[in-house]
N, C-alpha and C positions, 0 to 999 in steps of 0.2 A: 473488392471489399466494399460494403455499403458505406455511404458517407457517414451515417450515424455511428457505425462501428469504428470507422477510421478516427473520427473525432474522439470517441471514448478511449481508443487505444493511444492516440497521440497525447491526449490530456492526461495518460498514465503514466430495466429499464423496464403481479398482484401477489400477494403474500398469502400462502395457505394458512388456515386457522391453526394448524398443528405446530407452527413454528413458534419461536420465542416472541410471543406477543403479549401486550398488556391490556388489551381491551381499551377501556376509556379512562384508566387511571392517569393521573397527572404526572408530569415529569418529576415534580417535587416528591410525590408519593413513591414513585419508583426509585428515586435516588436514595431514599431512606428505608427501603423495604427489607434490608437484610442486616447482617452483622456489623461488627465494629471496624473492619479493615477499610483503609482508604488508599487510593493511589497516591504514592509519595512523589512520583514524577509523572507529569502529564506531557505527552509529546504532541507535536503538530506536524502533519504532512504538509509541506509548503505548497503543494499543488492547489490547496484550498485558497491560497492568497496570491496566486500567480499574477493576477491583474495589479495587485498592490506592489508586488516585487518589481514588476516591469516599470512602475512609476518611481519607486523609491526602495531599492533593495535593502540598503542599510537601515533606513527608517522602519521598514516593515519588520525586520528582525528585532529591532529595539522594541517595537510595539508588542510583538509576541512575548518577549521576555517581560515586559512591563505588566502584561496580563497575568503572568505567572507560569507560563510554559517554561520548562527547563530542558526539554529535548526538542530537536527538530529533525526532520528527515527531508532532504532535498528531493525535488521531483526529478523526472526524466529530463527537465530543462537544465539541471545542474546548477552551477553557480552564476549563470547568466553572464559569463565572460569575466567574472572577478577572479583574480589570482587566489589560489588556495590559502597562501599565507595571510593575505588581507582578510579573508573570511574567518580564518582561525583566530586571528588577533581580535577581530570584532566580537566574535562569539565568546572568547575568554573574558573580554571586558564586560559583557552584558549578562554573563552567566548561562549561556546556552551550550549544550553539547549535541553532537550528531553521532550517536553510537552505531548507527546502521547506514550503510551506503546504498547507492542506487546505480543500477546499470543503465546507461543511456546509449543509444546508437552513436557510433562514431560518424559524425556528420561533416559535410564539406564546410570549409571555413566561411563561405559566403551564404550559408543557409538562412541566416537571419535577414538577409537582403533579398531573398527570393520572394515572389508572390506567394500568398498563403497556400493556395492549392498546390503549387509546385513543392513548397517546403513540406507539406503534409505527405505528398507522394514520396519524397525522398526519405522522410522519417519512417514511413511504413515499409518502404523497401529495405532500408538498413536495419529495421527491427526484425527481419526474418531470422529463422533458426540458423540458416547457413552463415550468418554473420555473428552468431552469438559469442563464439570464442573471441573473435576480434574485439567485439564490444566489451566483453568482460576484461580482457587485457587492458583496454583503454581505461575502464572504470577502476581497476586496481591501483592505478597511479594516485588518484585522489583518495581512495580508501586507505592506502598506506600513509599518505600525508596526514589524514585525520586520525589515524590509529584505529580504524574500524576493523572489526573481526567478522562482520557479516555484510555482504552486499546483495541486495534484492533486485531481481529483474521485474519491472512493472508489469510485463506480460509479453507473451508472444502473440502476434496478431491473429484474429479469427480465421484468416485464410490458412493458418497452419493446423486447423482442426476440422478440415473438410472430410478426412478419412482416417481410419485407424492406422494406415501405413504412415500418414503424415504425423500422427500423434506419436507413433513409435520412433520416427526419425527425430522428432523434437525431444523425446525422452533421452535418446542417445546424445543429442547435442547438450542437453542439460547435465547429464552425467559427465561429459567431457569438460564442460564449464566448471563443474564441481571439482574435478581433478586439478584443473588449472588454478583455481582459487586455493585449494588445499595445499598446493605446493608453495603458496605464499602465506600460509597460516590464516587463511580467510575462508569462511563458509559461504557457499553460494545459496541464494534463496529465490523462490518464485512467488510472486504475488498474483492471486487469482482475480479474474473478473467472472462474468457469468457464462461466457461461451465455453469455458473448459468443463462445465457441468452439463452441457447438452449431450445426451447419449448418442453414440454412434454404434449401430448394430447391437444395441443393448448394453454397451460398455460406456461408463462415464469416464471421459478422458482424465479428469482431475484425479479420480481414484487411482487410475492406472499410473499417472505421474508420480503420485506419492508412493505407490507400492513398488514401482520399478526403478526408482532412483535410490542411490546409495545414501542411507541415512547418516553416514559419517561425513559426507561431503555436501549433501544437498538438504536444505530445509525449506520451509514455506512460510509466507506471510499471509495470515488469514484476514481477508477483508469481509467484515460482517455483512455489509449491504449486499455485495454481489452474491454471496452464498444464499442469502434469503431471497434475493431477486430471482435466482435461478431455481428456487424451489427446494433448496437444500436445507439441512437442519444443522445449526451450529453445534449443538450439544453432541450430535452424532459424530460429526467430524472430529471434534476435540477428544471424544472418548475412543473412537476407532483408531485414530492416528496420534495418540498421545506421544509427546516427545518430538514431533516433527515440525512444530511451529515456533519460529524464532521470535515472532512479534505479531501484533494485530493492528489492523486499521479499525478504529472505532468510527463507523459510518452508519448513520441511521436511515431508516426507510419509513415512509408514511403509509397510510392505509391504501393509498392509490398506487404504491410502487415507486414513488418519486423520492428524491433525496430530501433529507431533513437534518436540522441541527441535532447533534448528539443529545440523547435523552428526551427528545421532543417528538419522536416517531414511535415505532412499535417494538423495537428490539429491547429485550430485557438485559441492559448492560451490567447491572450487578451480578446477574447469573453468568453472563458471558465472560466477564473479567475474572470472576472466581474460577470458572471452569478452564479458562485459558491459562491462568497462572498454574493451576493444578496439572495442566498438560505440558507445562514447560515454557510458555511464552513469558518474556521478561520485559518487553517494551510495548507501549500502547500509544498510538498516534491518532489524534483527531483528524478526520478528513471529511470534507463535503465537496462533491464535484460541482463546479460552476455555481457557487452560491450567489444569489442576487445581491447580497451585501456581505462580502467576505469578512470585514472587520466585525460586524455584528455576529456573524456565524461563529467565529472563533471565540468571541467573548462569551456568547450564550452557551456554547458547548463546554468551555472551560468551567463556567459557573456551575453547570450541572455536575461535571466530574469532580470538581473540588468538594462538593457536598455529598457526593455519592458514597455510600458504605456498601460493603459486600461480604 
């Protein structure tokens, strides 16, 4: 796995003119360009503020709630060693909910003490499809404690998408994970990056994954940035596979293909949210990968979404 792909996977890179783009209209103009509905609950994917959580976990959650976020989604790093009951009590005090869980690799107890490169290697190894069921069983413990009815896998690594045979093996593992979750009253979900959209022998793996997984047990979390980055079309996916998306990551992309705060790049979020809701998505989480100033990014993104109508 290339280093850049590994970093993107563990922390879970030009835009065609035909995609959801705004040209040169301002964020404020885009926020108010449609009808009267507003998002009543705005969520935050906590990977956006990993650096802050590592410094002050409890204070960062309090800060997010103070901005106005009512939902959070924990990253693949989980609760950073905090007991579930402690985190639940804190969230109840500050008015946060975590309706959707996250599947993290089951890692050795000493992983946080390993050198970075070794820890990344272990993370990537344990994130392979052959460990998926074990990782899901591990994640279900926290999901049940939080009362979550959906748990999403951040991704399978790019190495699982080198051939169609590997993709089909991954689909089989995903269906099995869905069965394991369903037995506990939970739905399994898969979060996309861009590598799932790279065609193999003319076949788009992501399309195959949606089409060959059991819709009763398996759903998908649509990440707006990565679909656009890969050259996909958000409207097309939402219309072709309506009913398959449990939630969305609101992640913006600038005209150079880099990450941007929500509402300040090129994605038409009023249109995206309206179409995603119509397709069955019920939860929306702000996310920006590796923002230069995480606190500024989550404030700026929230301000845009607070004023957005669709």
